BAMAR-432789 format. One record per residue (C-alpha): residue in one letter; x, y, z. Coordinates in Angstrom, 1 decimal. Example, Ala and Ser with C-alpha at 12.3 -4.5 7.8 and 13.67 -1.06 7.14 Angstrom:
<pt residu="A" x="12.3" y="-4.5" z="7.8"/>
<pt residu="S" x="13.7" y="-1.1" z="7.1"/>
//
This chain:
<pt residu="M" x="0.2" y="0.0" z="0.0"/>
<pt residu="A" x="1.4" y="3.3" z="-1.0"/>
<pt residu="Q" x="1.8" y="5.9" z="1.6"/>
<pt residu="H" x="0.3" y="9.5" z="1.1"/>
<pt residu="H" x="2.6" y="12.4" z="2.0"/>
<pt residu="S" x="1.5" y="15.8" z="2.2"/>
<pt residu="N" x="3.1" y="18.5" z="0.1"/>
<pt residu="R" x="2.0" y="21.2" z="2.3"/>
<pt residu="R" x="4.8" y="23.1" z="4.0"/>
<pt residu="R" x="4.3" y="24.7" z="7.3"/>
<pt residu="H" x="4.9" y="28.3" z="6.7"/>
<pt residu="S" x="7.0" y="30.1" z="9.6"/>
<pt residu="S" x="9.2" y="33.2" z="10.3"/>
<pt residu="R" x="11.9" y="30.8" z="11.4"/>
<pt residu="P" x="15.3" y="31.7" z="9.6"/>
<pt residu="D" x="16.8" y="28.6" z="8.2"/>
<pt residu="G" x="18.9" y="26.7" z="10.6"/>
<pt residu="N" x="17.7" y="28.4" z="13.8"/>
<pt residu="P" x="15.2" y="26.2" z="15.5"/>
<pt residu="E" x="15.0" y="28.4" z="18.4"/>
<pt residu="A" x="13.4" y="31.1" z="16.3"/>
<pt residu="L" x="10.5" y="28.8" z="15.3"/>
<pt residu="R" x="7.4" y="30.9" z="15.1"/>
<pt residu="S" x="4.1" y="30.1" z="13.0"/>
<pt residu="D" x="2.4" y="32.9" z="11.3"/>
<pt residu="S" x="0.0" y="33.6" z="14.4"/>
<pt residu="F" x="1.7" y="32.2" z="17.2"/>
<pt residu="E" x="4.9" y="31.7" z="19.0"/>
<pt residu="Q" x="5.9" y="28.5" z="20.6"/>
<pt residu="Q" x="5.0" y="30.1" z="24.2"/>
<pt residu="G" x="1.4" y="30.4" z="23.5"/>
<pt residu="R" x="1.6" y="34.2" z="22.7"/>
<pt residu="A" x="0.0" y="35.8" z="19.6"/>
<pt residu="V" x="1.9" y="38.1" z="17.3"/>
<pt residu="D" x="0.5" y="41.1" z="19.4"/>
<pt residu="D" x="2.4" y="39.7" z="22.6"/>
<pt residu="R" x="-0.7" y="38.9" z="24.7"/>
<pt residu="P" x="-1.2" y="35.4" z="25.9"/>
<pt residu="I" x="-3.4" y="33.3" z="23.8"/>
<pt residu="N" x="-6.1" y="32.7" z="26.6"/>
<pt residu="E" x="-6.6" y="36.5" z="27.0"/>
<pt residu="I" x="-7.3" y="36.6" z="23.3"/>
<pt residu="H" x="-9.7" y="33.7" z="23.4"/>
<pt residu="D" x="-11.4" y="35.2" z="26.4"/>
<pt residu="E" x="-11.8" y="38.6" z="24.6"/>
<pt residu="E" x="-13.1" y="37.0" z="21.4"/>
<pt residu="L" x="-15.6" y="34.8" z="23.3"/>
<pt residu="I" x="-17.0" y="37.8" z="25.2"/>
<pt residu="N" x="-17.2" y="39.8" z="22.1"/>
<pt residu="H" x="-19.0" y="36.9" z="20.3"/>
<pt residu="F" x="-21.7" y="37.1" z="23.2"/>
<pt residu="R" x="-21.8" y="40.8" z="23.1"/>
<pt residu="E" x="-22.7" y="40.6" z="19.1"/>
<pt residu="G" x="-25.6" y="38.1" z="20.3"/>
<pt residu="I" x="-27.3" y="40.6" z="22.6"/>
<pt residu="G" x="-31.1" y="40.2" z="21.8"/>
<pt residu="S" x="-30.6" y="36.8" z="20.4"/>
<pt residu="K" x="-31.5" y="33.4" z="21.8"/>
<pt residu="V" x="-28.9" y="31.4" z="23.5"/>
<pt residu="F" x="-28.4" y="27.7" z="24.6"/>
<pt residu="V" x="-25.8" y="27.3" z="27.3"/>
<pt residu="L" x="-24.3" y="24.1" z="28.9"/>
<pt residu="S" x="-22.5" y="24.6" z="32.1"/>
<pt residu="P" x="-20.5" y="22.1" z="34.0"/>
<pt residu="S" x="-22.2" y="23.2" z="37.4"/>
<pt residu="Y" x="-26.0" y="23.2" z="38.4"/>
<pt residu="P" x="-28.4" y="24.1" z="37.0"/>
<pt residu="F" x="-26.3" y="22.9" z="33.9"/>
<pt residu="M" x="-28.6" y="24.2" z="31.0"/>
<pt residu="F" x="-30.1" y="27.5" z="30.1"/>
<pt residu="I" x="-32.0" y="28.7" z="27.1"/>
<pt residu="G" x="-33.1" y="32.3" z="27.1"/>
<pt residu="E" x="-32.4" y="35.7" z="25.5"/>
<pt residu="I" x="-28.9" y="37.5" z="25.9"/>
<pt residu="L" x="-29.7" y="40.7" z="27.5"/>
<pt residu="D" x="-26.2" y="42.0" z="28.1"/>
<pt residu="V" x="-22.5" y="41.4" z="28.4"/>
<pt residu="V" x="-21.0" y="42.8" z="31.7"/>
<pt residu="E" x="-17.1" y="42.5" z="31.8"/>
<pt residu="D" x="-17.0" y="38.7" z="31.6"/>
<pt residu="M" x="-20.7" y="37.9" z="32.8"/>
<pt residu="I" x="-23.4" y="37.2" z="30.4"/>
<pt residu="E" x="-26.8" y="38.3" z="31.4"/>
<pt residu="I" x="-29.4" y="35.9" z="30.2"/>
<pt residu="A" x="-33.1" y="36.1" z="30.6"/>
<pt residu="V" x="-33.8" y="32.5" z="31.2"/>
<pt residu="E" x="-36.8" y="30.9" z="29.6"/>
<pt residu="T" x="-35.9" y="27.1" z="30.2"/>
<pt residu="T" x="-33.9" y="25.1" z="32.2"/>
<pt residu="H" x="-34.2" y="21.4" z="33.3"/>
<pt residu="F" x="-35.6" y="22.8" z="36.7"/>
<pt residu="Q" x="-38.8" y="24.8" z="36.2"/>
<pt residu="P" x="-38.6" y="26.9" z="39.5"/>
<pt residu="L" x="-35.4" y="28.5" z="38.2"/>
<pt residu="E" x="-37.0" y="29.5" z="34.8"/>
<pt residu="N" x="-38.3" y="32.9" z="34.0"/>
<pt residu="R" x="-35.5" y="34.6" z="36.0"/>
<pt residu="I" x="-32.5" y="36.7" z="34.9"/>
<pt residu="W" x="-29.2" y="34.9" z="35.3"/>
<pt residu="F" x="-25.5" y="36.0" z="35.2"/>
<pt residu="I" x="-23.4" y="33.3" z="33.8"/>
<pt residu="H" x="-19.3" y="33.8" z="34.1"/>
<pt residu="V" x="-18.0" y="33.2" z="30.5"/>
<pt residu="H" x="-15.5" y="30.7" z="32.1"/>
<pt residu="N" x="-18.4" y="28.8" z="33.4"/>
<pt residu="I" x="-19.9" y="28.0" z="29.8"/>
<pt residu="E" x="-18.8" y="24.6" z="28.3"/>
<pt residu="V" x="-20.9" y="24.6" z="25.3"/>
<pt residu="F" x="-23.2" y="27.4" z="23.8"/>
<pt residu="Y" x="-25.1" y="28.1" z="20.6"/>
<pt residu="I" x="-26.2" y="31.6" z="19.7"/>
<pt residu="E" x="-29.1" y="31.8" z="17.2"/>
<pt residu="R" x="-28.3" y="33.9" z="14.2"/>
<pt residu="P" x="-30.3" y="34.9" z="11.2"/>
<pt residu="G" x="-30.5" y="32.3" z="8.5"/>
<pt residu="E" x="-29.1" y="29.7" z="11.0"/>
<pt residu="P" x="-30.8" y="26.7" z="12.7"/>
<pt residu="R" x="-33.2" y="27.7" z="15.4"/>
<pt residu="I" x="-33.2" y="26.6" z="19.2"/>
<pt residu="P" x="-35.8" y="24.1" z="19.6"/>
<pt residu="E" x="-38.6" y="24.8" z="22.1"/>
<pt residu="L" x="-38.4" y="22.1" z="24.9"/>
<pt residu="N" x="-41.7" y="20.8" z="26.5"/>
<pt residu="D" x="-41.9" y="20.1" z="29.9"/>
<pt residu="M" x="-41.6" y="16.3" z="30.2"/>
<pt residu="T" x="-42.7" y="16.1" z="33.9"/>
//
């Protein structure tokens, strides 16, 4: 069986013969972006901006801590907290309330956007 070898070359700003200077187009070995900010700082900023652009939209959020699931409308973003008017959770007494969810406590999320799939309505199964 023949092996497939990729002809793609990794582009870097490394001068030939200097492995210490290895650097991809976007990131250095130390996990810092070209603008010298830590990559986690850039990630957090972009995640917060993504939620800020979704203000007024419906959102689905899964969290690793109780109550685990939220469906509602993004009302605001205050620093790194997402303010959501929660319509649905898996525990009815926690519904129809305003929740502030820390962006670091969000494992999975989906924000409805025009022309994209809608978040389905969940029926009370109890």
